[in-house]
N, C-alpha and C positions, 0 to 999 in steps of 0.2 A: 430782863432785857439783855439782848446780845450786845457785847462790847466790840462790835465790828466798826472799822473805819474805812471809808471809801474816799478816794481822791481821784477825780476825773470828770469826764463829761456827763451831762444829763440832758434828757429831752423829755418834756412833759412830766417832770418829777421823777423819772426813772433813770437808772444808770444806762447810758447809751453813748457809744463811741469808745474811745480809749480810756482806760482807768485801772486803778489798783485797789483791790479790796484786801484789807488786812483782817483776817479772821481771828488771829491770835498772834503771840510773839513769833511763833514758828510756822504759821500757816497763812499763805496769801496767794492771791490770783492777780496776775498782771496780764492785761490783754484787752480784747474788744468785748463790748456788751451790746445787746439789742433788746430794747424794752425791758431792762432789768435783769436779763439772763446772759450768762456767758455765751457768746456767739462770735465765730470768726477765730482768728489766731490768738492763742494765749498760752500762758504757762502757769501751772498750779504747783506750789511748793506745799507739801503736806506735813503735818505735825510729826509723822514718823520718818521724815527726811526723804520720802519718795518724791519724785518729780515727774509731772506729765507736761509735755510741751507739744502743741499741735492744734488741731481744729476742734471747735466746739459748736454745738447747735442747741438752742433752747436749754442751756445750762448743763448739757451732757457732752462727754467726749464723742465726737462724730466727725469722721473723715480721717485724714492722715495724721498720725501722731506717734510719739515715742514716750513710753512709760519706763522710768528707771527705778528699780527697787534698791533702795539704799542698803538694807540689811544683807541682801544676798549678792548684790553687784550685778544682778541680771537685768535684762531689759526686753521689752516688747516694742517692736517697730513695725507698724503696719496700719491697718484700717480698723476704725471703730464705727459702730452703729448704735445710736441711742445709749451710749455708755458702756457697751459691750465690745470686747476685742473680738474681731471676726476673721481676720486674715493677716498674715505677715510672718515675721520671724521672732523667735524667742532665743536669746543668747544668754548663757551663764558666764560667770566671771572667769571660768577656765577656757572659754572659747567654743564650747559645744553649742551648736546652733540647730534649731528646729525651724523649718519653714513649712507652713501649711495653713489649714483652716482651723478656726476655734469655735466652740459652742459651749455655753455656760462657763466661759472663761477657761476652758480646757481644750487641748488638742482634739480635733475631730476630722475624720475622713482622711483623704490622701495627704501625705506629707513626706518630708525627708529630713534626716539628721545629717549634719555635716560636722565631722570631727576635726579637731585641730591638725591631726595627722594627714588629712586629705581624704580619708575614707568617707564615702557617702552611702548611707543606708536609706533605702526607699521602702515605703509601706503605707499602712493606713491605721488609724485609730478607730476602735469601736467603743462607744460609750455604753455602759451597762446601766442597770437600775441603780438609783441613788441609795447610798448606805444610810446608817442611822444619823449621820451628820448632814445629810442632804446632798452630798457630793457624789456624782455618778462615778462608777468604777470605770477604769480605762483598760483596754486591751490593745496592745500593739501587734499588728500582723506584718511581718517583714516580707517584702516581695523581691528585693534586689539589693546587692552590695556592689559598690564600685570603688576602685582605688586601692591604695593611694596612688597619686600620679607617679609615673615612672621618673626616676631620678637620672638625669643625663650625666654620663661619666666622660663625655667628650671634653677635650680641652681646646682652648683657642690657640691658634698658631700664629 
């Protein structure tokens, strides 16, 4: 038997409304439920210390949300569909940002990289055949480079 603990609202014997589900000492969900499934706004704290906060539907990430990766300091901020990240930005702890579409949890099609220096690199990703681990290969095709923004040397008088 699972040692989960739920505190919150019920309807017809199912979690329904606002509630907190404690899955383990380090893993919990706090937010809204519909007919026993995470639905609406909520935050999930995972055992590995990752955090997702955003919209849920039928127990899956769905809609606008932010996923923070504890180990790497990176984050995904954008749109989710049926548990899959499909569009938005990925930012690493050094400030490198990629904005674009995602497929199979990897960058896909048109996108752009924004570097902390202000340089903007536009292009697109092509996903290749999956390797032995099942992960598709990625190829970045660069189409344009812009920046960094000009630094003004004018002084106020």
